[in-house]
N, C-alpha and C positions, 0 to 999 in steps of 0.2 A: 438466535445464536449470538453469543457474546465473543468478540475477538479483541485482542489488544493490538493496536496498530502503532508502529513507530515510523517516524520520518527522519531522515538523516541528510546532512550536508546542505547543499543548495535548496533542496526540496523543503527541508525544515524551515529555512529562511523565507522561501516564497510563500509557504502556507501559513507561517506564523504559529506553528504548533509542532511540538516534538513528539507527542504521543496522544493517543485518545483511545477510548473504549468504543467499539462499534457494536450496536445491537441491531441486528437485522439479518436478512437471509443473503447468503453468498455461497454458492456451491463450490466455487473455485476462485482463484486469484483474479481472473478476468472479470468475473461477476462483481467481486469486491471493488476492483478499480473502477468499473463502470458505475456502481452505486455511489462511490465517492465523487467521481467526475460529474455526476448528475447534479451535484450541489451548485455547479456553474462557477463562473468567474475563474479565479486562480486554481480551483480544484480540477478544471478541465485538463490540466497537465498530467493527471493520473491516467487519462485515457490513451496517452501516447506511449505504447509499450517500448518504442525505440529509445525513449528518454529515461527509462527506468530499469532498475534491477530490483528483484524481490527475493526475500528470504522468508520461509515459513519455519518457525521454530528453529531458527538459526541455520537452516539448510537452504542453499540456493534453490529457487523455485521457478517455474514457468507459469504462463497464463493458465494453463490447464491443471495446475496443481490443485487437488481438492482441499477444501477447508472443513474443519470441524470445530465445534464449540470449544473455546479455551485456547485456540491457536494464537500464536504471536506472529504477526505479519509485519515485516520491515520493508519499507520502500526507500530506495536510495538511487542517486544518479549513477551512471556507468563508471564514472571516475570520481573518487573521493580523495580528499587530501588527508594527510596524516597528522 
């Protein structure tokens, strides 16, 4: 499955990347976050759902939101500046 992943605000700065293509299996947002967090180090921040908000195809999503090939997933902190 191919997904486009976007990172915003503080999260983008911490990870050092604004966007990436993900090729792997992830049935839902929680599985994707877990796969990314498994990279270790700074990526572990993606495992803490309380520190993140997620949108799938520009709609707010939850950990249980299913994913399909071609989806755009955006991770961002709960409060972002303008």
